[in-house]
GUGU-282803 format. One line per field, with one value per residue: x, y, z of N, C-alpha, C, O in turn; residue in one letter. Coordinates in steps of 0.05 Angstrom, whole numbers, plus 32768, in hexadecimal, padded with zeros to 4 digits. Atoms other than C-alpha are relative to their C-alpha. Example, Ala and Ser with C-alpha at 12.3 -4.5 7.8 and 13.67 -1.06 7.14 Angstrom:
residues 2
n_X	8012/7FF0
n_Y	7FE8/7FE8
n_Z	8000/7FFF
ca_X	80F6/8111
ca_Y	7FA6/7FEB
ca_Z	809C/808F
c_X	8012/7FF1
c_Y	8018/8016
c_Z	8000/800E
o_X	8027/7FFB
o_Y	8018/802C
o_Z	800D/8012
r	A/S
//
This chain:
residues 210
n_X	8019/8004/801A/8013/8007/8002/7FEB/7FEE/8019/8013/7FFC/8001/7FEA/7FE1/7FF7/7FF4/7FE4/7FEE/8000/7FEF/7FE9/7FF6/7FFB/7FEA/8008/8005/8019/8001/8015/800D/8008/8019/8007/8018/8008/800D/8017/7FF9/7FF5/8016/8006/7FE7/7FFC/801B/7FEE/7FF1/8010/801F/800D/7FFD/7FEE/7FE3/7FE8/8007/7FED/8003/7FEE/800D/801E/800E/8002/8008/8010/8006/7FE0/7FF6/7FFD/7FE8/7FE7/8004/7FF7/7FE4/7FF3/7FF8/7FEE/7FE8/8001/7FE7/8004/800B/8014/8013/7FF2/7FF9/8009/801A/8010/7FF9/8007/8021/8012/7FEF/801D/801C/7FF9/8002/801C/8007/7FF4/8000/8021/800D/7FFC/800D/7FF9/7FE9/7FFF/8011/8000/7FDD/7FFD/7FDF/7FF3/7FE3/7FE4/8004/7FFD/8019/8000/8007/8015/7FF4/7FFB/8009/8019/8004/801A/801A/7FFF/8009/7FE9/7FEE/8008/7FF4/7FE9/7FF6/7FF7/7FE8/7FEC/7FFC/7FFB/7FEB/7FF1/8005/7FED/7FDE/7FF5/8007/7FEE/7FEE/7FE4/7FE9/8000/800D/801E/8006/7FFA/7FDE/7FF6/8019/8010/8015/800D/7FFC/800B/8028/7FFF/7FEE/8008/8007/7FE2/8006/8019/7FF7/7FEE/800D/8010/7FF5/8005/7FEE/8000/7FE4/7FF1/7FFE/800F/7FF5/7FF4/8007/7FFC/7FEB/7FF9/8014/7FFA/7FE2/8001/8001/801B/8009/7FF4/7FFF/801D/800B/7FEF/8015/801A/7FF3/8003/8016/800C/7FEA
n_Y	7FFD/801C/7FF9/800F/7FF5/8017/7FFF/7FE5/7FF3/7FEB/7FE3/7FF7/8006/7FF7/7FE1/7FF7/800C/7FE7/7FEA/800B/8002/7FE3/7FF7/8010/8016/8026/8001/801C/8005/8017/7FF2/8013/8006/7FF5/8006/800B/8000/7FEF/7FED/7FF0/800F/7FFD/7FDD/7FFC/8001/7FEF/7FE8/8006/7FF9/801A/7FF3/7FFC/8005/7FE8/8000/8004/7FF1/8010/800F/7FF3/8015/7FEA/8016/7FED/8003/7FE0/7FF6/800E/7FE9/7FE1/8006/8000/7FE7/7FF8/8013/7FFE/7FDF/7FFB/8013/7FEC/800E/7FEC/7FEC/7FEA/7FE2/8003/8007/8019/801E/8008/8014/801D/800C/8002/8016/8018/7FFA/7FFD/801D/8015/7FF8/7FF8/8013/801F/8015/8008/8013/8018/8003/8013/8004/7FFF/8014/7FF5/8014/8008/7FE7/800C/7FEC/7FE1/8000/7FF2/7FE4/7FF7/8000/8025/8008/7FEC/7FE2/7FF6/8003/7FEF/7FE8/8003/7FFC/7FE4/7FF6/800C/7FF3/7FE1/8000/800D/7FE3/7FE5/8002/7FFE/7FE8/7FE5/7FFF/8012/7FF9/8006/8021/8009/8009/7FE3/7FE4/8007/8014/8017/7FF3/8011/7FF2/801A/8013/8000/8009/8012/8019/7FF5/8006/8023/8005/7FF9/8010/801B/7FFC/7FEE/7FDC/7FEF/7FE0/7FF3/7FE3/8001/801A/801F/7FF5/8007/8016/8011/7FFE/8013/801B/8007/8002/801C/8008/800A/801C/8018/800F/8013/8027/800C/800B/8014/800E/8012/8003/8015
n_Z	8013/8016/8024/800B/801A/8008/800F/8012/8018/7FF6/8005/7FE3/7FF2/800C/7FFC/7FDB/7FFE/8012/7FF2/7FEB/800B/8008/7FE7/7FED/7FF1/7FF9/7FF7/8008/8019/8008/8025/800E/801E/8008/800F/8001/7FF3/7FDB/7FFD/7FEE/7FE0/7FED/7FFB/7FEE/7FE7/7FF6/800A/7FF9/801A/800E/8011/7FEF/7FE2/7FEA/7FED/7FE2/7FE6/7FED/7FFF/8016/801A/8020/8013/8024/800B/7FFE/7FE1/7FFD/800B/7FE0/7FE7/7FFB/7FFE/7FE7/7FEB/800B/8007/8009/801F/8010/8010/800F/8004/7FEF/800C/7FFA/801C/8010/7FEE/8002/8012/7FF8/7FF8/800B/801B/7FF7/7FFA/8019/800A/7FF1/8002/801D/800E/7FFE/8013/7FF8/7FED/8001/8019/8002/7FEE/7FF6/8005/7FF7/800A/801C/8013/801E/8013/8002/8011/801D/8003/7FE9/8009/8001/7FDE/8002/8006/7FE5/7FF0/8007/7FF2/7FE7/800D/8003/7FE4/7FF1/800D/8002/7FE7/8004/8011/7FEE/7FEF/800B/8005/7FE3/7FE3/7FFF/7FFC/7FE8/8001/8017/8001/8011/7FF1/8002/7FF3/7FF7/7FEE/8008/801C/800F/8001/800D/801B/8002/8017/801D/8012/8011/8014/800D/8005/7FFC/801E/8014/8009/8006/7FE8/800A/7FF1/7FDE/7FF5/7FFD/7FE1/7FD6/7FFA/7FFE/7FE0/7FEC/8006/7FF8/7FDF/7FFB/7FF4/801C/800B/7FEF/8006/8013/7FFA/7FED/8012/800F/7FEF/8006/8017/7FFE
ca_X	804C/8028/8000/7FDA/7FCE/7FC3/7FE7/8016/7FDB/7FC0/7FBE/7FA9/7FD8/8019/8008/8008/8042/8065/805E/807D/80B6/80C3/80C3/80F4/80C0/80C8/808B/8070/8048/800A/7FF7/7FB1/7FA9/7F70/7F3F/7F34/7EF8/7F11/7F2D/7EEF/7EED/7F3A/7F3E/7F00/7F2C/7F56/7F27/7EE2/7ED9/7EF0/7F27/7F71/7FA4/7F98/7FD5/7FDC/8007/7FFD/7FB3/7FAA/7F8A/7F85/7F5C/7F62/7FAA/7FA9/7F98/7FD3/7FFF/7FE5/7FF5/803F/8048/803B/8065/80A4/809B/80DF/80D1/80AA/8074/804A/806E/808A/806D/8024/8003/802A/801A/7FC9/7FC4/7FFA/7FB8/7F83/7FA3/7FAB/7F5D/7F54/7F74/7F5C/7F0F/7F0F/7F28/7EFA/7F01/7F48/7F43/7F08/7F28/7F78/7F79/7FC1/7FE5/8028/8058/8033/8038/7FFF/8002/7FF8/7FB1/7FBA/7FAA/7F96/7F51/7F58/7F3D/7EFC/7EF0/7EE3/7F2A/7F50/7F28/7F49/7F90/7F8D/7F86/7FB9/7FE6/7FD4/7FD8/801B/8030/801B/803F/807D/807A/8061/808C/80BA/80FD/811C/8115/80F8/80B0/8075/8084/80D2/80DF/80B4/8077/8031/8014/8046/8035/7FE1/8000/802F/7FFB/7FEC/8035/802E/7FEC/800F/804A/801C/7FF5/802B/8012/803E/8059/8090/80B7/80A6/806E/809E/80CF/80AD/8094/80D7/80EB/80B0/80C4/810C/80F4/8117/80D7/80B1/80E4/80DF/8091/8097/80C7/808A/8054/808D/808C/8040/803E/8077
ca_Y	7F87/7F50/7F65/7F35/7F3A/7F17/7EF7/7F20/7F35/7F57/7F9D/7FB4/7F91/7FA7/7FF0/7FED/7FB4/7FE7/801B/7FEF/7FDB/8022/8036/8004/7FDA/7F9A/7F73/7F28/7F18/7EE7/7EE5/7EC5/7EA5/7ED2/7EB7/7E73/7E51/7E68/7E9F/7ECE/7EA3/7EA9/7EF8/7EF9/7EDE/7F13/7F52/7F67/7F7B/7F3A/7F63/7F65/7F84/7F92/7FA0/7F8C/7FB0/7F96/7F91/7FC5/7FB6/7FE4/7FC6/7FF9/7FF7/804E/8051/8020/804E/808A/8060/804F/8099/80A7/806E/8084/80D5/80D8/80B2/80EB/80BC/80F9/812F/8168/81A3/81B0/81B4/817D/814D/8162/814F/8112/80FD/8110/80E7/80AB/80B9/80B8/8078/8053/8063/8068/8042/800A/7FFB/7FF7/7FCC/7FA0/7F9C/7F8D/7F74/7F6A/7F33/7F48/7F0F/7F0D/7F2E/7F29/7F45/7F90/7F95/7FAA/7FF3/8016/8012/7FC3/7FD6/7FFC/8041/8045/8025/8054/8088/8073/806B/80B1/80C9/80A1/80C0/8109/80FA/80E0/811C/8155/813A/812D/816D/8198/8173/8143/8166/8149/80FE/80D2/80C2/80EB/811C/8110/80E2/80A1/80B2/8090/80A8/807B/8047/8047/8047/8013/7FDB/800A/8005/7FB5/7FB8/7FE4/7FAF/7F74/7F91/7FB5/7FFB/8022/805C/808D/80C8/80D4/809E/8062/8085/8083/8040/8027/804B/8027/7FE4/7FE8/7FF5/7FB6/7FB0/7FAC/7F75/7F4C/7F52/7F40/7EF8/7EF2/7EEA/7EC9/7E98/7E86/7E7E/7E3D
ca_Z	8179/814C/8104/80F4/80AA/8071/803A/8007/7FDB/8011/7FFC/8043/8065/8037/8047/809B/808D/8065/8092/80CA/80A8/808F/80DB/80F5/811E/813B/8136/8132/80F2/80F0/809F/809A/8050/802A/8007/8021/804A/8097/8083/8099/80DE/80EF/80E3/8112/8144/8149/8125/8137/80ED/80CE/80A4/80AA/80BD/80FC/8137/817C/81AF/81E9/81FD/81C6/8185/8140/8108/80CC/80A3/80A1/80EE/80F3/80CF/8100/8135/8122/810C/8155/8172/813B/8136/811F/80E1/80CC/80AD/8094/8075/8099/8079/808C/8048/802E/806E/8064/8020/802E/805C/802D/7FF1/8027/803D/7FF3/7FE1/801F/8008/7FC0/7F83/7F7F/7F38/7F3B/7F75/7F5C/7F0F/7F20/7F5C/7F80/7F64/7F81/7F66/7F22/7EE4/7EA6/7E63/7E59/7E35/7DE8/7DF9/7E3B/7E1A/7E2D/7E7D/7E8A/7E83/7ED5/7EE3/7EAF/7ED9/7F17/7EF3/7ED9/7F21/7F3F/7F09/7F0E/7F62/7F54/7F26/7F55/7F8D/7F6E/7F56/7F95/7FCD/7FAE/7FA6/7FE6/7FD1/7F9F/7FC1/7FBC/7FF2/7FE6/8024/8036/8051/8059/8021/7FF8/801F/800F/7FC8/7FCD/7FB4/7F75/7F65/7F62/7F3B/7F0D/7F07/7F0A/7EC5/7EA7/7EA2/7E77/7EA4/7E8C/7EAC/7EFF/7EFD/7EEB/7F1C/7F5A/7F48/7F3F/7F84/7FA4/7F8C/7F9B/7FEA/800E/802F/7FEB/7FD1/8018/800C/7FC8/7FDA/8009/7FD3/7FA6/7FDC/7FDE/7F95/7FA3
c_X	7FFC/7FEB/8000/7FF5/7FFD/800F/800D/7FF1/7FF0/8002/7FFF/8019/801C/7FFE/8005/801E/8019/8003/800F/8019/8014/800C/8010/7FEB/8007/7FEC/7FFC/7FE9/7FF1/7FF4/7FEB/8000/7FE4/7FF2/7FFC/7FE9/7FFE/800A/7FEE/8005/801F/800B/7FED/800A/8010/7FED/7FDE/7FF0/8007/801A/801D/800B/7FF3/8022/7FF9/801F/7FFB/7FEE/7FF5/7FFE/7FF8/8002/8001/8022/8001/8000/801D/8019/7FFD/800A/8024/800F/7FFD/8015/8022/8000/801C/8008/7FF7/7FF0/7FEC/8012/8000/7FF8/7FE2/7FED/8007/7FF4/7FD6/7FF5/800D/7FDD/7FE9/7FFF/7FFB/7FE5/7FF3/8004/7FF3/7FDE/7FF3/8010/7FF3/8004/8016/8001/7FF0/8015/801B/7FFD/8014/8004/8023/8013/7FFB/8006/7FE9/800C/7FEB/7FE6/8007/8002/7FF2/7FDF/7FF0/7FF0/7FE8/8010/8004/8020/801B/7FF9/801A/8027/8009/8006/8011/801C/8001/8002/801F/800C/8005/800C/801C/800C/8000/801C/8013/801C/8010/8003/7FF3/7FE2/7FF2/8003/801B/8008/7FE6/7FE3/7FE1/7FF3/800A/7FF5/7FE3/8002/8013/7FF4/7FF4/8011/7FFF/7FF3/800B/801B/7FEF/7FF7/8010/7FFB/8017/8001/801B/8006/7FFB/7FED/801A/801C/8002/7FF9/801A/800E/7FF3/800B/801A/8000/800C/7FE9/7FEA/8005/7FFE/7FE2/7FF9/800D/7FE7/7FEB/800E/7FF9/7FE3/7FFA/8011/7FF0
c_Y	7FED/800E/7FE8/8006/7FEA/7FFC/8018/8008/800D/8017/8011/8000/8005/8018/8002/7FEB/800D/8015/7FFC/7FFF/801E/800A/7FF0/7FF6/7FEC/7FF3/7FE0/8003/7FE6/8005/7FE1/7FF9/8009/7FEB/7FDC/7FF8/8008/8012/801F/7FF8/800A/8024/7FFF/7FFC/8013/8020/7FFE/8002/7FEA/8006/8004/8021/8009/7FF6/7FFB/800C/7FFE/7FFD/8022/7FFB/8014/7FE9/8005/8006/801D/800B/7FF1/800F/8019/7FFC/7FF4/8017/8004/7FF4/8014/8020/8008/7FF7/8017/7FEC/8011/800F/8021/8015/7FFF/7FFE/7FEA/7FED/800A/7FF9/7FE5/7FEE/8005/7FE8/7FE4/7FFC/7FF4/7FE0/7FEA/8002/7FF8/7FE7/7FE2/7FF7/8001/7FE6/7FE5/7FF6/7FF4/8001/7FF4/7FE5/8001/7FEC/7FFB/800F/7FF9/8010/8015/7FF7/800C/801D/7FFF/7FFD/7FE7/8005/801B/801C/8004/7FFD/800E/801B/8009/7FFF/8018/800C/7FF8/8010/8019/8009/8000/8017/801B/7FF8/7FFB/801C/8019/7FF6/7FE9/8005/7FF6/7FE1/7FF7/7FEA/8015/801A/8001/7FE8/7FED/800B/7FE7/7FF8/7FE9/7FDF/7FF0/7FFB/7FEA/7FDC/8009/7FF4/7FE2/8001/8008/7FEF/7FE7/8006/801A/801A/8010/801E/8005/8015/7FF7/7FEA/7FEB/7FFF/7FFC/7FE2/7FF2/8007/7FF2/7FDF/7FFC/8002/7FE3/7FF2/7FF9/7FE9/7FE6/7FFD/7FF3/7FDB/7FFA/7FF2/7FE7/7FDE/7FEC/7FF8/7FDC/7FE6
c_Z	7FEF/7FE9/7FF6/7FDB/7FE7/7FEC/7FE8/7FE4/800B/7FFC/8016/800D/7FF6/800D/8024/7FFC/7FFD/800A/8014/7FF8/8000/801A/8014/8012/7FFD/8005/7FF9/7FE9/7FFD/7FEA/8006/7FDC/7FFB/7FEE/7FFD/8018/8012/7FFD/8012/8019/8007/7FFF/8010/8020/8003/7FF6/7FFE/7FE1/7FEA/7FE8/800C/7FEB/8014/8014/8019/800A/8014/8002/7FEA/7FE6/7FF4/7FED/7FE8/7FFC/8008/8020/800A/7FF4/800A/8017/8000/7FFC/801D/8015/7FF2/7FF2/7FEF/7FE6/7FEC/7FE6/7FF7/8001/8017/8005/8005/7FED/7FF1/800D/7FFC/7FE6/7FFD/8009/7FEC/7FE6/8011/8005/7FDD/7FF0/8015/7FFF/7FE0/7FF0/7FF7/7FE9/7FF9/8011/7FF3/7FE1/8000/8018/8001/7FF3/800A/7FF5/7FE3/7FEF/7FE3/7FE9/8002/7FE6/7FE3/8007/8026/8000/800A/8025/7FF8/8003/8022/800F/7FF3/8010/8014/7FFA/7FFC/8019/800B/7FF2/8009/8028/8005/7FF9/8011/8013/8001/7FFA/8008/8013/7FF5/7FF8/800E/7FFB/7FE1/800C/7FF8/800F/8009/8014/7FFD/8011/7FFD/7FF2/7FED/800E/7FF7/7FE3/7FF5/7FF0/7FE1/7FF8/7FF4/7FE9/7FEA/7FEC/7FF3/7FDE/7FE8/7FF8/7FFB/800D/7FF6/8014/801C/8000/7FFC/8013/8014/7FF8/8005/801E/8016/8003/800B/8016/800A/8005/7FE8/7FF8/8021/8003/7FE4/7FFF/800E/7FEE/7FE7/800D/8005/7FEB/8001/8003
o_X	8010/7FD5/8013/7FE7/8001/801F/8005/7FF9/7FDD/8013/8011/802A/802E/8012/8017/8033/802E/8012/801F/8028/802A/8024/8011/7FF9/800A/7FE1/800C/7FD7/7FFC/7FEA/7FF0/8002/7FD2/7FFF/7FF5/7FE4/7FE9/8012/7FF6/800C/8020/801C/8000/8005/8016/7FF2/7FCF/7FD9/7FFE/801F/8024/8001/7FE5/802D/7FE3/8036/7FE6/7FE7/7FDF/8010/7FE8/8010/7FF9/8032/800E/800C/802B/8030/8010/8014/8031/8026/8014/801E/8031/8007/801D/801D/8000/7FF6/7FD8/8020/7FEE/7FF9/7FD9/7FDA/7FF7/7FE8/7FC6/7FDF/8001/7FCF/7FD6/7FED/7FEC/7FE0/7FE0/7FF6/7FF2/7FD1/7FDE/8017/7FFE/800B/8012/8009/7FFA/8018/8021/7FFA/801A/7FF0/8034/8029/800C/800F/7FE7/801D/7FD3/7FE9/801A/8017/7FEA/7FD2/7FD8/7FDF/7FE7/8027/8012/8028/8031/8009/802A/8036/801E/801D/801D/802F/8016/8006/8028/801C/801A/801B/802E/8022/800A/802F/801A/802A/8027/8011/7FED/7FDB/7FF9/7FFF/8021/8014/7FD1/7FE3/7FDE/7FE9/7FFC/7FEA/7FE0/7FF1/8018/7FFF/7FEB/800F/7FFE/7FFE/800B/8020/7FF4/7FFF/8008/8006/8027/7FF1/802D/7FF7/8000/7FF4/8021/8025/8013/8009/801C/8019/7FFD/800F/801E/8015/8001/7FE4/7FE0/7FF4/8001/7FD9/7FE7/8005/7FDF/7FE2/8003/7FED/7FE2/7FE5/8006/7FFC
o_Y	7FE3/8017/7FDE/8019/7FD2/800E/802E/800D/8018/801F/8023/8012/8002/801E/8010/7FF5/800C/8024/800E/8010/8025/8011/7FF4/7FF7/7FE0/7FF9/7FD6/8014/7FD2/801B/7FC9/800C/7FFF/7FDA/7FD2/800A/8014/801A/802D/800B/801B/8030/800D/8008/8011/8031/7FED/7FFB/7FED/7FF4/800B/802D/801D/7FE0/8001/800A/8009/7FE9/802D/7FF0/8024/7FD5/7FF7/800D/8021/801E/7FFD/800E/8028/800D/7FF2/8019/8006/7FFE/8020/8025/801B/7FFA/801C/7FEC/8004/8011/802E/8021/7FE9/7FEE/7FE0/7FDB/7FF8/7FEF/7FD3/7FE0/7FF5/7FD9/7FD4/7FE5/7FE4/7FD3/7FD3/7FFE/7FF0/7FD2/7FCD/7FE0/7FFC/7FD1/7FCE/7FDD/7FE1/8018/7FE5/7FD6/7FF3/7FF7/7FEF/8025/7FE3/8021/8014/7FE8/801C/8028/7FEC/7FFC/7FE3/7FF8/802D/8024/8017/800A/800C/802D/801C/800B/8021/8015/800B/8019/8022/8020/800D/8022/8029/800B/8000/8026/802E/8005/7FDA/7FF1/7FF5/7FD5/8005/7FD5/8027/8030/8007/7FD6/7FF3/801A/7FD5/7FE2/7FD8/7FCD/7FDA/7FEE/7FE6/7FCA/7FF9/7FE0/7FDA/7FFD/7FF7/7FF3/7FDD/7FF8/8029/8025/8017/8030/7FF5/801A/7FE0/7FD9/7FE2/7FEB/7FF3/7FD3/7FE2/7FF6/7FEA/7FD3/7FE8/7FF8/7FCF/7FDC/7FE2/7FD7/7FCE/7FE8/7FE3/7FC7/7FE3/7FDB/7FD4/7FCC/7FD3/7FEB/7FCC/7FD0
o_Z	7FE3/7FEE/7FE9/7FD5/7FEA/7FE7/7FE5/7FCD/8000/800B/8018/8010/8006/8019/802E/8005/800A/7FFE/801B/8000/800A/801B/802C/8027/7FE8/801B/7FE9/7FEA/7FF4/7FE7/8006/7FCE/8008/7FE1/7FE7/8028/8016/8013/8025/8027/8019/800D/8018/8035/801B/8007/7FF5/7FDB/7FD4/7FD8/8023/7FD8/8016/8012/8021/8000/8017/7FF5/7FEA/7FD9/7FFF/7FEB/7FD5/800E/801D/8029/801A/7FFD/800B/8026/8015/8004/8026/8029/8002/7FDB/7FDF/7FDA/7FD5/7FCF/7FF0/8015/8023/801A/8000/7FF1/7FE1/8001/7FFF/7FE2/7FF1/7FFB/7FEE/7FDE/8006/7FFE/7FDB/7FE1/800D/8013/7FD7/7FFC/7FF0/7FE8/7FE2/8007/7FF4/7FE3/7FF2/8021/7FEE/7FF3/7FFF/7FF5/7FD5/7FF6/7FD7/7FEC/800A/7FD2/7FE3/8002/8034/8015/800B/8030/7FE7/8008/8026/8021/7FFE/8012/8015/800A/8006/801D/8017/7FFF/8012/8030/8017/8007/8012/8017/8011/7FFE/8000/8018/8008/7FF5/8006/800B/7FCD/8002/7FEA/8004/8020/8009/7FF2/8025/7FED/7FF1/7FE3/8001/7FED/7FD7/7FDD/7FE3/7FD0/7FEA/7FDC/7FD4/7FD9/7FD4/7FDD/7FCC/7FD7/7FE6/800D/800F/7FF1/8026/8023/8011/8012/801E/8024/8002/8017/802C/802B/8018/8017/801F/8000/7FFC/7FE9/7FF4/801D/800C/7FDF/7FF4/8008/7FF2/7FDE/8001/8007/7FEB/7FF2/8005
r	M/K/L/V/R/G/N/N/N/S/S/W/S/L/R/A/W/L/V/M/K/Q/A/G/I/S/F/E/E/L/V/I/Q/L/G/V/S/D/T/H/E/R/I/L/E/H/S/P/T/G/K/V/P/I/L/F/D/G/D/L/R/I/W/D/S/L/S/I/C/E/Y/I/N/E/L/R/P/E/C/Q/L/W/P/A/D/R/S/A/R/A/V/A/R/T/L/S/A/E/M/H/S/G/F/Q/A/L/R/T/N/L/P/V/Q/F/A/L/T/F/P/L/P/A/K/L/G/G/F/K/P/E/V/N/A/D/I/D/R/I/L/A/I/W/S/D/C/R/T/R/W/G/S/N/G/S/F/L/F/G/Q/F/T/I/A/D/A/M/F/A/P/V/V/S/R/F/R/T/Y/H/L/P/L/T/G/L/H/Q/A/Y/T/E/T/M/W/S/L/P/A/M/Q/E/W/L/V/G/A/Q/R/E/W/E
//
């Protein structure tokens, strides 16, 4: 397999990459630097959409992060990348789709800077109202999942699932911008950040700044 991805500030690349790492998939990586003059042309050499990530498995090409995650789930059913419980699985898929298509204010105003940290605004009021609304929604999601389904582990649905991968870039954003978290929210970010794969991604991001 080969994963064509963006550099380590590519939130969509991180999601697919993290699922593949958690599933124990061996794969080659082709990293394309984002935000430079030939980025779009280089990606178009591999993807019909001009976006990353793209997964190649032999002659098969998959060019959407959530679709890549679904494909890896089918290849590695023993990893249970969706919750075993039908209700939890439905919610996990719904939340993953919500993250996939929403939270535009957060994406725009708090871009991923995986290896960096910035001073916290004097108050959360330092963020735009629409950013605060996105933050509140994410924290509500985390609270609901951890309360209803998190009793058998430290992730949103107990064990690691694709839903956790979808929120991984949010974890990095909350750390970068020093969002003040407490209780289960803080515990969840620490669980995600301590994953060996997340630390591996962090090392790559730090090297990009050297």
